[in-house]
N, C-alpha and C positions, 0 to 999 in steps of 0.2 A: 236395660232396666225392665222392659216389658216382659222378658222371658223369665225373670227371676220370680219365684213364687212369693217371696216376702215383699218384693216391690209391688206386685199385683195386689196383695192384701192391703198394703199401706195406701196405694192409689185408690182403691175402692173406699177405704175409710176416709181418706182426705176428700174425695169427691162427695161422699155423703154429707160430711160436715160442712162443705161449702154450699151444697144445694139445700141442706136442711140445718142451718146454723143453730147452735145452742145460744140462747139469749145471754148476753154479757161476755161472750167469748168471740174472738176472731182469730183465724189461723191463716197462715200463708207459708209457702215453701221458702226456705232460706237458700239462696244461691241456686234455685231450681233443682234442689236435691230432695227427692222423696223421703230420704232418711233423716232430714233435718227440717224441722218446722219452727216457725216463729209464732208465738202465741201472745195475744193481747187479752187481758182480763179486765173488765170494767166493773168497778165496785157497785154492788147492787143497792138500789134505793132503800132508804130507811135502815141502813146499817152503819156501823162504824167506818166502813170502807166506801160509802157513797161518794161519788165523784172521783174515786181513785182510778188510776190507770196503771196496770201492772204488766210488765213485759217478761216473757220467759222464752226459753228455747227448749225444744224437745228433740233429742237425738235418739234414733232407733238403731239397734244393731242390725246387721245385714242378714241375720238369721231370725229376725222377728217373724212371727210371734212365739217362736219356740224358746227364745232366751229372753229373760225379763230384765236383767241387770244391765 
């Protein structure tokens, strides 16, 4: 994993998001795979989604960031 350029990019982005989290979002690796993230989104206060907890999974291609789909 460490030798692949796309895994290094994802690891840098993941580390930045865990050290400087975005309010209302939480991320973790799914099955310790840098290409598969678990995401939790918390509904922001004073909105229709307040108190909501939404889960998602993000899967990145092995040639990320050069391919987007």
